[in-house]
N, C-alpha and C positions, 0 to 999 in steps of 0.2 A: 102474942104474937099471931099475927093475920095469916091464915094458910088460904093457899089457892087450890081447892080440889079438882081443878081441870088439868093441873100438870102432874109428873110422874112424882111419887112420893120423895124423891131426893131433892126436887127442886120447889117444893110447895111452898117455900118461906123465903122471904128476900135474903135472910142469914144464910141460909143454904145455897141459894143461887151465888151470892157474894164468895162462899166457901169453894165453889166449884171453880168460879173465876179465878179466885186467888191460887188454886190449885194448878190451873192451866199455866198462870204466870211463872210458877214454881218450876213446872215441867219446861218452860221456856229456858230458864237457868239450867236446868239440867241438860237440855241440847248443848247449851254453850259448853258444859262441862266436858261431856262426850266428845263434842266436835273437837275441842282441843286435845283430847287423849287420841283421838283418831289422827289428828294432823301432825302430833307428835310421832306417832307409830308410822305413818306414812313417810316421814322425814328420815326416820332411822330404820327402816325395814331392812335395807341392804347393808347396815352398819353391824356385821356379824362378828367382826374381830377375829379371835382365834375360836369363837364358839359356832355351835351349829346353825344354820338357817332353818326357817321355817318349813321348808321342802324336807329337810332332814328329820325334823321332831314331829312334825303333824301327822295324826293318824286319821283318816277320814271315819272309822268306825265309832269311836267315842263322841266325836263332834256331831254326827248323824244322830246317836242316842239324845245328846244334851238339846239339839235343835228338834226332836220329835217329843221330848220331856216339855220343854218350854213352850212351844207352839201349841200342844194338847191342852196345857194349863191355860192359856189364852182363851181357848174355845170353853174350857170349863167355868171360868171366872165370869164369861159372858152369860153362861147359864146360871150362875149364881143371881145376876142382876134379873134376868129374866123372870126366875122364882120369886125374887124378891118383890117385881112390880105386879106379879100375880099373887102376892101375899101368902106365899107357901114357904113357910120357914124351914120345914125338916129337909125338903129337897135342896133348899139354897145352902144349908149346912153341909149337906151331904158333898154338893159340889164344890163348896168352899173347901173341905177337907180334902177332897180329890186334887184341886189345885195346889194346895199346899204341900200334899205328898208329892206331886210330879217336882215342884219346886224345889223340895228338899232331894229328890233323886237327881235332878239338875246338878245342884250343888255336890252331891256325892260324886257323881261321874267328873266333875270339873276338878274336885280335890284331889281325886285319883289321877286325872291328866297331869296335874300340878307336880304331884309325888312323881311320876314318871319322868317327867321333864328333868326334876332334880338329881333322879337317879343316873338319869343320862348325861350330867354335868351342865344342864342348861338351867343356872340360876339367874336372879335377878342383877347380880354382879359380873355375869360373864360377858356380856356384851351390851350395847347400846339397844340393839334390836330386842334383845330379850328382857331388859328393863322396861322398854316401852309395851312390850307384849303383857308381860306379868301385871304391870299398873292399868293396862286398859282393862284385861281380863278380871284381875283382881277388884277393880272399882265397879265393875258391873256384877261380879259375885258378892261383893258388900252389899250392894244394892238389893239384890235377890235377898240375903240372908234379913236384912231389915225388913223386907218385904212379909218373909215368913214369920217374923215375930210381931210385925204390925197385923198380920193376918189371924195369928193364934189369939191375940186380944181382942180383936174384933169377933171372932167367932165366939168368944165367951160371952162378950156384951150381947150379941145378937141371940144366944142361947138364954140368956137371963131375961131380957127386955122384949125379945121378938124385933120385927121391923117398926121402927119408929120413923118421924121425920128425921131424927137424930141418927140413927144406926143406918137407915136408908141411904142419906147423904154419905155417911162416912163408908159405906160398902161401895158406892158411886165412884167416890174418890180413889180408894183402894183399886178399884178396877182399872182406873184411867193409868194409875202407877203400873200397875202389872202388864198392861198392855204396851206401855211406854218400854219397859223392860226387854218385851219381846222382840219390839221394834229395834232396838238397839243391838239385840241379838243376831237378828235378821242381817244386819251391817256387819256384825263381827263375823258371822258365818259366811258371808259373800267376800267381804273384802279383806278379811285376814286369814280365814283358815282356807277358801277355795283359792284366792290368789295365790296364798304360799304354798299351796300343793303345786301348783303349776311349775 
């Protein structure tokens, strides 16, 4: 395999460049998925039936904590890629661990939020609004969970092999995925929670 040493490590082979391009195509499909979920939510947001509305169940405190945790993790995954490009394995692993820890914290707060909703009688079956809300938030949460598992596996591989063309490529692709989840969360924060609290 011919390597171009003028490029960043994650792009040095044609195969790696193709993997990154392929992952951008995958993210395009993910955009379609989340766009569909947002469209369903916006169609059903006022279909509360006998259940509570967003204004009645949303609390800004937990949402701000979730937002802080996830956006901070976007910064730390950027530091992973910066460390990787400088060949600094130990700092990259530390930043990777912090990223996953912040992601786990986000999931913990989101699960507590779901439990609170259910205890208040706001379940998936209560109304069309709540079913669309739970599916949107749950799909994002499932993606974060997958990211955590993927990240753990990648950290183990980096710990064993260091940064090779292959592990650098996987790390960069993971960072694209993680940034994508952060962008989706910004839309959820802005158009679900903030709009719902008004």
